N, C-alpha and C positions, 0 to 999 in steps of 0.2 A: 736501601734507597726506596722510597715510596713510588709506586706506579702512578701515572697521571690519572688513571681511571679510578683510583681509590680516593683521590682528594675530593673534598666536598665542593660542589659547584662545577664539577668537570663536565656535566651534561648541559651546562648553559643555564641561563636564568629562568627559562620556561619549563624546566624539567619537572618541577614539583607543583606547578600551579593547578593542575587538574583540567577538567573540560572547560572550553571557552563558553561564553554566553550563547553564542550561535549554536554550539553543539547541544547545550542544555535546552534551548528552544526546540531544536529538531527532535531531541529525545522526548520532550514533553508532548510535542505534536504527534509523534509516532505512538507513544503510549496512549494518548487520548483516542487516536484512530483505532488502535487494537481494542481498547475498552468499548468503544462505540460499536464495532463490528461484533464483539462477543455478546453485548447486550442485544443487538439486532438478531443474531442467530438464536439466542436463548428464547427470545420473545416470539419468534416466527418458525417454530418447529412443527407446527400443525400441517397436515397434508391438505391440499386443496384439489378438487377435481379439475382436470384440464381436458377440454375437447378441442381437437385439431383435425380438420377434415373428417375422416371417418374413424379416427383414433380417439379413445377415451382412456384416461389413466389418472391416478392420484400421484401428486408430486409435493414434496415439502415446499412450503411457500418461500423459504429462504433460497432454495435452489432455483425456483422460478424467477425470483427477482435477480439473482446472480446471472442467470442466462440472459435475461432481458438487458441487464447492464452491459454485459460483454457484447451482445449483439449491437447495442447502441454505440459502443466504442469502435467496433469493427466498421459499422456504417460510416461513422464520422471519419475514420482513417481513410476509408475508400474514397469518400468525397474529397478529402484533402489531396489525395494522390491524383484523382481525376482532374481537379482544378489546377494543380501544379503542372500536369502534363498538357492541359489546354493552353496554358500561358506560353509554352515554348513554341 
């Protein structure tokens, strides 16, 4: 006697369709973002001099841009939290 799991179509009609169009779009967007970041990193590996207060040092440009972007996200998040608490 054949087991129900061995019969074709036992997993349902969607078992062999592959990724949905939405999943393909997300995968394409993620791949594009990874490619863009890789190109950005490869093109901005040079070190730049940074002077802050009495400190002076050389930093890779990509690291400097990353720190500025993270600082911007943190400031935006803090402003959102502050505005949300003011409304209460």
